[in-house]
C-alpha positions as CSV (number, residue, x, y, z in Angstrom):
1,X,0.0,0.0,0.0
2,X,1.5,3.4,-1.0
3,X,1.6,6.4,1.2
4,X,-1.0,9.2,1.3
5,X,1.1,11.8,-0.6
6,X,1.7,9.3,-3.4
7,X,-2.1,8.6,-3.5
8,X,-2.8,12.3,-3.7
9,X,-0.1,12.9,-6.4
10,X,-1.4,10.0,-8.6
11,X,-5.0,11.3,-8.2
12,X,-4.0,14.8,-9.3
13,X,-2.0,13.5,-12.2
14,X,-5.2,12.3,-13.8
15,X,-6.6,15.8,-13.9
16,X,-3.4,17.8,-14.4
17,X,-1.2,16.9,-17.4
18,X,1.4,19.4,-16.2
19,X,1.9,17.5,-12.9
20,X,2.3,14.1,-14.5
21,X,5.1,15.4,-16.9
22,X,7.2,17.3,-14.4
23,X,10.1,14.8,-14.4
24,X,10.4,15.1,-18.1
25,X,9.8,18.9,-18.1
26,X,12.6,19.6,-15.6
27,X,15.9,21.1,-16.8
28,X,18.8,18.9,-15.8
29,X,22.6,19.5,-16.0
30,X,23.8,18.3,-19.4
31,X,26.1,15.5,-18.3
32,X,23.5,14.2,-15.9
33,X,20.9,14.1,-18.6
34,X,23.3,12.4,-21.0
35,X,23.9,9.7,-18.3
36,X,20.4,9.2,-16.9
37,X,18.0,11.2,-19.0
38,X,16.6,8.1,-20.7
39,X,16.2,6.3,-17.4
40,X,14.0,8.7,-15.6
41,X,10.8,7.4,-14.0
42,X,7.5,9.3,-14.5
43,X,7.2,10.8,-11.0
44,X,9.2,11.6,-7.9
45,X,8.8,9.3,-4.8
46,X,7.4,10.3,-1.4
47,X,8.0,9.1,2.1
48,X,7.1,10.3,5.6
49,X,10.1,12.2,7.0
50,X,10.0,10.2,10.2
51,X,10.3,7.0,8.3
52,X,13.3,7.9,6.2
53,X,15.1,9.7,9.0
54,X,14.2,6.8,11.3
55,X,15.8,4.2,9.1
56,X,18.8,6.5,8.6
57,X,19.2,6.8,12.4
58,X,19.0,3.0,12.7
59,X,21.6,2.6,10.0
60,X,24.0,5.0,11.8
61,X,23.6,2.8,14.9
62,X,24.1,-0.3,12.8
63,X,27.3,1.1,11.4
64,X,28.6,1.5,15.0
65,X,27.7,-2.1,15.6
66,X,29.4,-3.2,12.4
67,X,32.7,-1.6,13.2
68,X,32.6,-3.1,16.7
69,X,32.2,-6.7,15.4
70,X,35.9,-7.6,15.5
71,X,36.1,-6.6,19.1
72,X,32.7,-8.1,20.1
73,X,33.0,-11.5,18.3
74,X,36.7,-12.1,17.8
75,X,38.5,-10.4,20.7
76,X,39.8,-7.8,18.4
77,X,41.7,-10.3,16.3
78,X,41.3,-9.0,12.7
79,X,42.9,-12.2,11.3
80,X,40.1,-14.3,12.8
81,X,37.5,-11.7,11.7
82,X,38.7,-11.7,8.1
83,X,38.9,-15.5,8.0
84,X,35.3,-15.7,9.2
85,X,34.2,-13.4,6.3
86,X,36.2,-15.4,3.7
87,X,38.7,-12.5,3.1
88,X,41.9,-14.1,2.0
89,X,45.2,-12.8,3.4
90,X,46.3,-10.6,0.4
91,X,43.0,-8.7,0.5
92,X,43.0,-8.6,4.3
93,X,46.4,-7.0,4.2
94,X,45.1,-4.2,2.0
95,X,42.0,-3.7,4.1
96,X,44.3,-3.3,7.2
97,X,46.7,-1.0,5.4
98,X,46.3,1.7,8.1
99,X,46.0,-0.5,11.1
100,X,42.3,-1.6,10.9
101,X,41.0,1.5,12.7
102,X,37.5,2.9,12.6
103,X,36.6,4.2,9.1
104,X,34.7,7.4,8.4
105,X,31.0,6.9,8.2
106,X,30.3,7.2,4.5
107,X,28.0,4.7,2.8
108,X,24.8,3.9,1.0
109,X,22.2,1.4,2.3
110,X,19.9,-0.3,-0.3
111,X,16.4,-0.8,1.1
112,X,13.0,-2.2,0.2
113,X,9.8,-0.8,1.7
114,X,7.6,-3.8,2.5
115,X,4.5,-1.7,3.0
116,X,5.1,-1.3,6.7
117,X,8.8,-0.4,7.1
118,X,12.1,-0.3,5.4
119,X,14.3,-3.5,5.3
120,X,18.0,-3.5,4.6
121,X,19.2,-5.4,1.6
122,X,22.8,-4.3,1.5
123,X,25.0,-1.8,3.3
124,X,27.6,-0.4,1.0
125,X,30.2,1.0,3.5
126,X,32.9,3.0,1.8
127,X,33.5,5.6,-0.9
128,X,32.9,3.4,-4.0
129,X,29.4,4.6,-4.3
130,X,27.1,5.4,-7.2
131,X,23.9,7.4,-7.3
132,X,24.9,10.6,-5.5
133,X,24.2,12.6,-8.6
134,X,20.6,11.5,-8.7
135,X,20.0,14.2,-6.1
136,X,19.9,16.5,-9.2
137,X,16.5,14.9,-10.0
138,X,14.8,16.3,-6.9
139,X,16.5,19.7,-7.3
140,X,15.5,20.0,-10.9
141,X,11.9,18.8,-10.4
142,X,11.4,21.3,-7.6
143,X,12.0,24.1,-10.1
144,X,9.1,23.1,-12.3
145,X,6.2,25.4,-11.3
146,X,3.5,22.6,-11.3
147,X,5.5,20.5,-8.9
148,X,6.6,23.5,-6.8
149,X,2.9,24.2,-6.1
150,X,2.4,20.6,-5.0
151,X,5.6,20.6,-2.9
152,X,4.7,23.9,-1.1
153,X,1.1,22.6,-0.4
154,X,2.4,19.4,1.2
155,X,5.5,20.9,2.8
156,X,7.8,18.5,0.9
157,X,11.6,18.5,1.4
158,X,14.6,16.5,0.5
159,X,18.3,16.2,1.3
160,X,20.7,16.9,-1.6
161,X,23.3,14.1,-1.5
162,X,25.8,16.0,-3.5
163,X,25.8,18.9,-1.0
164,X,26.4,16.5,1.9
165,X,29.3,14.8,0.0
166,X,30.8,18.1,-0.9
167,X,30.7,19.1,2.8
168,X,32.4,15.9,3.7
169,X,35.1,16.4,1.1
170,X,35.8,20.0,2.3
171,X,36.1,18.7,5.9
172,X,38.5,16.0,4.7
173,X,40.5,18.6,2.7
174,X,40.7,21.1,5.5
175,X,44.0,19.8,7.0
176,X,45.7,19.8,3.6
177,X,44.6,23.1,1.9
178,X,43.3,26.6,2.8
179,X,41.5,26.8,-0.5
180,X,37.7,27.2,-0.6
181,X,37.7,25.0,-3.7
182,X,39.8,21.9,-2.9
183,X,41.1,19.7,-5.6
184,X,39.7,16.2,-5.2
185,X,40.8,13.3,-7.3
186,X,38.3,10.5,-7.9
187,X,40.6,7.6,-8.4
188,X,39.6,4.2,-9.9
189,X,41.7,1.1,-10.3
190,X,43.6,0.9,-13.6
191,X,41.1,0.0,-16.3
192,X,38.1,0.5,-14.0
193,X,36.7,3.8,-15.4
194,X,35.6,2.6,-18.8
195,X,32.1,1.1,-18.0
196,X,31.1,3.9,-15.6
197,X,32.7,6.9,-17.2
198,X,29.3,8.6,-18.0
199,X,28.3,8.2,-14.4
200,X,31.5,9.6,-13.1
201,X,31.3,12.6,-15.5
202,X,27.8,13.4,-14.2
203,X,29.2,13.2,-10.6
204,X,32.1,15.5,-11.6
205,X,29.6,18.0,-13.1
206,X,27.7,18.1,-9.8
207,X,30.7,18.4,-7.6
208,X,32.2,21.3,-9.7
209,X,28.8,23.0,-9.4
210,X,29.3,22.7,-5.6
211,X,32.8,24.3,-5.7
212,X,34.7,21.0,-5.5
213,X,37.4,20.8,-8.2
214,X,36.9,17.2,-9.0
215,X,39.4,15.5,-11.4
216,X,39.1,12.0,-12.6
217,X,41.7,9.4,-13.1
218,X,43.0,5.9,-12.4
219,X,45.6,4.9,-9.8
220,X,48.4,4.4,-12.3
221,X,48.0,8.0,-13.7
222,X,48.9,9.7,-10.4
223,X,52.3,11.4,-10.3
224,X,54.3,12.1,-7.1
225,X,56.3,15.4,-6.8
226,X,58.0,16.3,-3.6
227,X,55.8,13.8,-1.8
228,X,52.6,15.3,-3.1
229,X,50.2,13.6,-5.5
230,X,49.4,15.2,-8.8
231,X,46.8,14.4,-11.5
232,X,46.4,16.3,-14.8
233,X,49.0,18.8,-13.6
234,X,47.1,19.6,-10.4
235,X,48.2,19.0,-6.9
236,X,45.6,16.8,-5.1
237,X,44.2,17.7,-1.7
238,X,41.9,14.7,-1.3
239,X,41.7,11.3,-3.0
240,X,38.1,10.1,-3.2
241,X,38.8,6.4,-3.4
242,X,36.8,4.5,-5.9
243,X,39.3,1.6,-6.2
244,X,38.7,-1.5,-4.0
245,X,40.9,-4.1,-2.5
246,X,39.4,-6.7,-4.9
247,X,40.5,-4.6,-7.9
248,X,44.0,-4.2,-6.6
249,X,44.6,-7.9,-6.0
250,X,43.3,-8.7,-9.5
251,X,46.2,-6.6,-10.9
252,X,49.7,-8.0,-10.3
253,X,50.9,-4.4,-9.8
254,X,47.8,-3.3,-7.8
255,X,49.4,-2.8,-4.4
256,X,52.5,-1.2,-6.0
257,X,50.4,1.3,-7.9
258,X,48.3,2.2,-4.9
259,X,51.3,2.5,-2.6
260,X,51.9,6.1,-3.7
261,X,48.4,7.1,-2.5
262,X,48.8,5.2,0.7
263,X,52.2,6.7,1.5
264,X,51.1,10.3,0.7
265,X,48.2,9.9,3.1
266,X,50.5,8.4,5.8
267,X,52.9,11.3,5.3
268,X,50.2,13.9,5.8
269,X,50.3,15.1,2.2
270,X,46.8,14.1,1.1
271,X,43.4,13.3,2.6
272,X,42.0,9.9,1.7
273,X,38.2,9.3,1.7
274,X,37.7,6.5,2.6
275,X,40.6,4.5,3.8
276,X,40.8,0.8,3.0
277,X,39.4,-0.1,6.4
278,X,35.8,0.6,5.1
279,X,36.1,-2.7,3.1
280,X,36.3,-4.7,6.3
281,X,32.6,-3.8,6.9
282,X,31.2,-3.8,3.4
283,X,31.4,-7.6,3.1
284,X,27.9,-9.0,3.1
285,X,29.1,-11.7,5.5
286,X,28.8,-9.0,8.2
287,X,25.0,-9.1,7.8
288,X,25.1,-12.8,8.5
289,X,27.1,-12.2,11.7
290,X,24.5,-9.7,12.8
291,X,21.6,-12.0,12.0
292,X,22.9,-15.3,13.2
293,X,21.4,-16.3,16.6
294,X,24.7,-17.9,17.7
295,X,26.1,-14.4,18.1
296,X,23.0,-12.8,19.7
297,X,24.6,-12.6,23.2
298,X,27.1,-10.1,21.9
299,X,24.4,-7.5,21.4
300,X,22.3,-5.5,23.9
301,X,18.5,-6.0,23.9
302,X,18.1,-2.7,22.1
303,X,20.7,-3.6,19.5
304,X,19.2,-7.0,18.9
305,X,15.8,-5.4,18.5
306,X,17.2,-3.0,15.9
307,X,18.9,-5.8,14.0
308,X,15.6,-7.8,13.9
309,X,13.6,-4.7,12.9
310,X,15.9,-3.7,10.0
311,X,17.6,-6.8,8.7
312,X,16.0,-9.8,6.9
313,X,17.1,-13.3,8.1
314,X,20.6,-13.7,6.6
315,X,23.1,-16.6,7.0
316,X,26.4,-17.6,5.5
317,X,25.7,-20.4,3.0
318,X,27.7,-23.1,4.9
319,X,26.4,-26.6,5.5
320,X,25.3,-27.2,9.0
321,X,22.5,-26.3,11.5
322,X,20.9,-22.9,11.4
323,X,18.1,-21.3,13.4
324,X,15.0,-20.2,11.6
325,X,12.6,-18.7,14.0
326,X,12.5,-21.0,17.0
327,X,13.5,-24.1,14.9
328,X,17.0,-25.4,14.3
329,X,17.2,-26.8,10.7
330,X,19.8,-28.1,8.3
331,X,20.6,-24.9,6.3
332,X,21.1,-26.5,2.9
333,X,18.0,-28.6,3.2
334,X,16.0,-25.5,4.3
335,X,17.3,-23.6,1.3
336,X,16.4,-26.4,-1.1
337,X,12.8,-26.4,0.3
338,X,12.3,-22.7,0.3
339,X,13.6,-21.5,-3.0
340,X,10.9,-19.0,-3.6
341,X,11.7,-17.2,-0.4
342,X,15.4,-16.9,-0.7
343,X,18.2,-15.1,-2.6
344,X,21.9,-15.8,-2.7
345,X,24.4,-13.0,-2.6
346,X,28.2,-13.1,-3.0
347,X,29.9,-11.7,0.1
348,X,32.2,-9.3,-1.6
349,X,30.7,-8.2,-5.0
350,X,28.7,-5.1,-5.6
351,X,26.3,-3.7,-8.2
352,X,24.2,-7.0,-8.2
353,X,27.1,-9.1,-9.7
354,X,26.7,-12.8,-8.9
355,X,23.3,-12.6,-7.2
356,X,21.1,-15.7,-7.6
357,X,17.3,-15.1,-7.2
358,X,15.6,-18.2,-5.9
359,X,12.1,-17.4,-7.2
360,X,13.4,-16.8,-10.7
361,X,15.0,-20.3,-10.9
362,X,13.7,-23.8,-11.5
363,X,14.0,-26.3,-8.6
364,X,16.8,-28.1,-10.5
365,X,18.8,-24.9,-11.2
366,X,18.4,-23.8,-7.6
367,X,19.7,-27.0,-6.3
368,X,22.8,-26.6,-8.5
369,X,23.2,-23.0,-7.4
370,X,23.3,-24.1,-3.8
371,X,26.1,-26.5,-4.7
372,X,28.0,-23.9,-6.7
373,X,27.6,-21.1,-4.1
374,X,28.1,-23.0,-0.9
375,X,31.2,-22.4,1.3
376,X,32.4,-19.1,2.5
377,X,31.7,-17.0,-0.6
378,X,27.9,-16.5,-0.4
379,X,25.2,-15.5,2.0
380,X,21.5,-16.5,1.8
381,X,18.9,-14.0,2.7
382,X,15.2,-14.0,3.2
383,X,13.2,-12.5,0.4
384,X,11.6,-9.1,1.0
385,X,8.7,-8.3,-1.2
386,X,8.6,-4.5,-1.9
387,X,5.3,-2.7,-1.9
388,X,3.9,-1.8,-5.4
389,X,4.3,1.8,-6.3
390,X,1.7,3.4,-8.7
391,X,3.1,5.6,-11.5
392,X,1.0,7.5,-14.0
393,X,2.5,7.2,-17.5
394,X,3.1,10.8,-18.6
395,X,2.1,10.0,-22.2
396,X,-1.0,7.8,-21.8
397,X,-2.3,8.7,-18.3
398,X,-2.5,5.0,-17.4
399,X,-1.4,3.9,-13.9
400,X,1.4,1.3,-13.9
401,X,2.8,-0.5,-10.9
402,X,6.5,-0.4,-10.2
403,X,8.8,-2.0,-7.6
404,X,11.5,0.2,-6.1
405,X,14.8,-0.1,-4.3
406,X,15.2,2.9,-2.1
407,X,18.6,4.0,-0.8
408,X,19.8,6.1,2.1
409,X,23.2,7.8,1.9
410,X,25.0,8.4,5.2
411,X,27.8,10.7,6.2
412,X,29.1,11.7,9.6
413,X,26.2,14.2,9.7
414,X,23.7,11.3,9.4
415,X,21.1,11.1,6.7
416,X,22.5,12.4,3.4
417,X,19.6,11.9,0.9
418,X,17.9,9.2,-1.2
419,X,16.9,8.1,-4.7
420,X,15.2,5.1,-6.1
421,X,15.8,2.5,-8.7
422,X,12.7,0.7,-10.1
423,X,11.5,-2.0,-12.4
424,X,7.9,-2.6,-13.6
425,X,6.1,-5.0,-11.3
426,X,6.8,-8.5,-12.6
427,X,10.0,-7.4,-14.2
428,X,12.3,-9.4,-12.0
429,X,14.5,-8.6,-9.0
430,X,15.8,-5.0,-8.8
431,X,19.6,-5.4,-8.9
432,X,21.2,-2.4,-10.6
433,X,20.6,0.3,-13.1
434,X,22.6,-1.5,-15.8
435,X,21.0,-4.9,-15.2
436,X,17.8,-4.3,-17.1
437,X,16.8,-2.0,-20.0
438,X,13.5,-1.4,-18.1
439,X,15.3,0.0,-15.0
440,X,14.3,3.5,-14.1
441,X,15.4,6.1,-11.4
442,X,13.8,9.0,-9.7
443,X,14.3,11.4,-6.7
444,X,12.8,11.2,-3.2
445,X,10.9,13.8,-1.2
446,X,9.8,13.6,2.4
447,X,6.8,15.1,4.0
448,X,6.0,15.9,7.6
449,X,4.2,13.4,9.8
450,X,0.5,14.2,10.5
């Protein structure tokens, strides 16, 4: 069931063609439009402010719990922690490059709304994040007079993710430059920019509009002069890290290429957002550690209640007993018998890579998937069925139902904005914008509680 503002908006779209075309009538920045213009959904999305800020507050607390897991569950032994998550030694060494300390809170949670509340699907902890530029949708739509009238009437608001990221970058740059316009290098691994260059250019356009001089490059393109990092002839104040430990270990020279960045940060020559330690908590195996009843004694009653409220049942896909509700079952047998309610996710991949959707497979294929994915590489998670979202087609006026993945960006200031990715109802699992030609995106507005 959709919320009351959505119902009102859909109702008005039938009578007012101006309102149902606001997303397409808005004026977007050129590089953003080149990247996402053909992927825009027909309306903005709406959510009660208390709900979106409530889940964001829960996620901030969940982050605090995540970064405490090595101490709570493994006596502070990061070797044991990494082994439990299936992180092999070479990757683990990279993730602990600066001692395994507490990383900066910067991340994006992917969520479903089940009609009652938000449920956490993934918690992308670290700086390798897409989607921040989608805040431009809400900003642009708000400038369309027909929507501005609706927004003023219902006291709609939103948080612009780009502004929050720009603030974080300035704070990170402050010890390294007195400039009001810091030079920030978005650095990918060598060969990593190609598939996403249009998205990165859109992000760069937004950041430059917010007085961040963002330059784009790959790790191997960085030059070192007098201990300082340079890219495209400019001295860098902050490295916005988009390369991952996985990418570095796939390149025989990966650690060598990244060492210049790491050394400059250690020497106080450049800020690094985020440090490699973020990857210790981005692994989906952490969600299994939170969910698994065998570790429940490590959490306070309030923490356990938060975990149960936010996180679907999640387990590492390892043969043996597992608790489901009050019952103890054989995990693999349980998975075989409950295909339509389960999804398999690789612990370390992102962007939907490697996901196996139980309800989209035959029994035979699912049984084989359980064999192929078992061990320490995958988690199994309970299916969450998202509520159906009505959208009025701007051309025909007909109402279509869509399924949406919501997100919530987080910075040290807390909630940093949202956008949605959606597919037509019946179009399969929502994995990523590039996974389906039918995938669409839109901005999110919140409204005050009644």
